[in-house]
N, C-alpha and C positions, 0 to 999 in steps of 0.2 A: 692053050694060051688065049684065043679068040674069045672060048667058052666064058674066062678067067673074066674075060674084060666084061660082056656082055653081062653077068652077075653084079659085078659091079658096078655096072652103067645101074642097072635095079634095084639095087641095094642107094643108092646115090637119089634115085629118081624115086622109091620109097618111103625114104627123109624128106625128102624135099616136099610128098605130098602128105605126108605126116605131119609136119612144120604148119603146110598151111591148112591142115584141116585142123589145129590146135592154135591158129592167128582166127581162124575161124568164130569158133567154138568159141576163145577167149574174146571175140569182137561182139557174138550174139552174147552172149556172158553178159557183155556192158551193160548191150542197151539195155539187157532183157533190166538190169537192177538200173536204170536209166529209169524204165518207163512204168516200172512199178515201187517205186522209189523218188518222181518225184519228188523236185524238194520249193521249186515258185511257187508263190499262190495269185491265181485270175487277179484277185481280190486287190489283192498291192497295185496290180497294172488300172485298176480301168473304178478304184472305188467299190463302195460298199450301197446300193440303196438306200433310203429314204422309204421306209415302204409309208410313212404318215401323210410324206407327200406326195408317191408317187400315183396313190390310187384316189383321186376326191371324195370327195365328201358327195358331193353332190353329184348327176349327167344326167344328160337326158331326160329323161320320163320317172331318175330313182332318185334318191337323197338317204340320207342317214336313216335309220330307225331309232331314236331314248327309249325308246318305251319300253324296247321288249333286253333282255338286260346276257349282257353277253354268258354264253356260261361256260366257263373254264374247267379244264380234265381234271378228273384226280389227281391229290400228287403227287401221285408216282410216278403219271405220267408227264405230268407238268416237268419234275427233277429228268425227264430223258429229254424231251426239248428241250429244256436249257442250255445240253450237253452239246445236243446238235447243231440247233439254233443261234442267231445271231439275233435277230427279233424277226417278232413273231405278231401277225397285226391279226385282232381281231373285228368285225361289223356287222352289224343288219341295217340292209337299207329293204325300204318300201319304196312300188311305183307309185307311179299316178292313180289304179286302181284296189290301190291295196295292199297289192301282192308282197309276200316276206321272201328275201332270198338272208343268209347265210353268209358269208367273207370271213375265209382266215385261211391269212401267208406269212408261209413261212419261210425264212431265209439263213443260207448257211455260210457259213464262206469257205470252207473247207468240206469238199462230197470227196472225198476217199469212204476206199471200204466202209471204214467203221465210226463214219457220222457220214453216209449217204441217209438224204432225204426216204422219214418213215413215214408210209406211202398209208391210205388211211383202213384197208386192208387189215393192217398191224392193230392200227392206233382208237380204231372204232371196237372193237373185239374186247382190247383192252377195260375199255371202259362198261366194256356189259354186253356193243353191241353185238346182233346176228348180222352178218353178212349172207342177205340170201340172194341176191345173185351179182352178175357182174361182167358188162359187155365194154369194149373199143367201140370209141363210133370217131367220127372227123366232122367238126361241125365247123359249116361255113356262117366265119366272120365280119363277113368282107375284107378280109386281109387275102392277100396274092395265092398262100396255100390256104390249107384249112389245118382247124386246130386238130389235133389226134389227142383225144382223153382219152379217160375210162369215165364209166357212167356206172354206180353202183349201187342196190338196195339194201338198204341198213337198215332195223329196226332194234326197240327197243319196248317190250311191253307193246303196249298199244302206239305208243309212236314212229310211221314210220318219213323217213328220212332218208331220199334223193340224192343223190352227191353224184356231180361231173368232177373231176380233177385233171389239175395237167401237172406235170414235170420240168421246168427248164434245167438245164447242166449246162453249166456255160451260156452259149448262145443261140443253143437247142432244145428245142422238146423235148424229152428224152421220157416219157411216163410211164414203161414197164423198165422192170428191173435188164435187161436185155439192150437195151434200146441206155439207160446209164450205163451200161457195162460197158458198149458200145464206147458214150462219148467221154468215159475220162478215160480210154485209151489212147480218147484221140485226143487229149489233150498231152495223156500223159508222154508218148510221144515225143512231145515238143518239153518235157521235164515241165509241165505245167499242171498244177492242182488245182481245176476249178471250186464254182460256186456254183448254188442251186436253190432254187424256190420254188417251192411248194404251191400250188394255190386250188387249192376247193370254197366249191360251193357247194352248197346245197337248202334244200326247204322241208317245213317238214307240210307233207302230202304225202295222199293217198293212192294217190291217181301217177303213178314215172311220167306217162307220159306226157300227163298234162305240162308236170313239174319239172321233168327236160325242156322243155318248148321252154317254157318261162326264163328258169338257164339260161338258154344259150343266145333270146334277145338280151340276157344279161351281162352274161360276158360280151357278145356281138357289141353291147350303149359301152360296155368299159374300153375293150379297145378303140373306136371311132375315138373318143372323150381322154385319150391318153394319152402326153405329151410322145413326141418320136420313142424318144431315148428311156422314157420309163415302158415303152410300148416293146421295144426289143430287147429289155432284159424280164418282162412281163412274160411275154409272149413269144420268145423266140425268134431267129427269122430267118 
């Protein structure tokens, strides 16, 4: 009789455990669905930046250079960019020393998997360039923390183009693919789809180290010249 009671107790306990497990799985599934399928867009809360206003035409020893034509991407590449980004800004700047910097900024209000920022490692080869080398770097730009960037050397025929770029997802710098994914998850837990910005600085120079020093100076001067609200969206917090 005691054995029967014990068996019944075990059956009841097992049923309770199964119920708890099923409930936990259901909650986990619901949470996962919420994270992987967020519905609110961050841009609806904070609005789109105006790239033309956020990036000054003149700052420090730099001013926009109208003598250099902006090189547009191939039509098929441009079509892909238009599908991903809401705004694209391209400018060339020249310093008082005659140093030229090409600035390209792309903003997208939806940084979900299908519309994440396309990095130069993808865009440049699509236009015929070879990526000869690449590395990450932390640049001192006069901010409380260093700016985490990717530096590349792209080549097309006799044209050497050193590149420095970074990506901001929401309010955080997330330059690598894994960092971008983590930033997505951080917002996804809150049911939010973040916006994103890719900032690319490049120049025509066959000496990468010299080019990177000039690019770092340009980025630092830009950071100092920007208004605080624009600075947070371009350089992260």
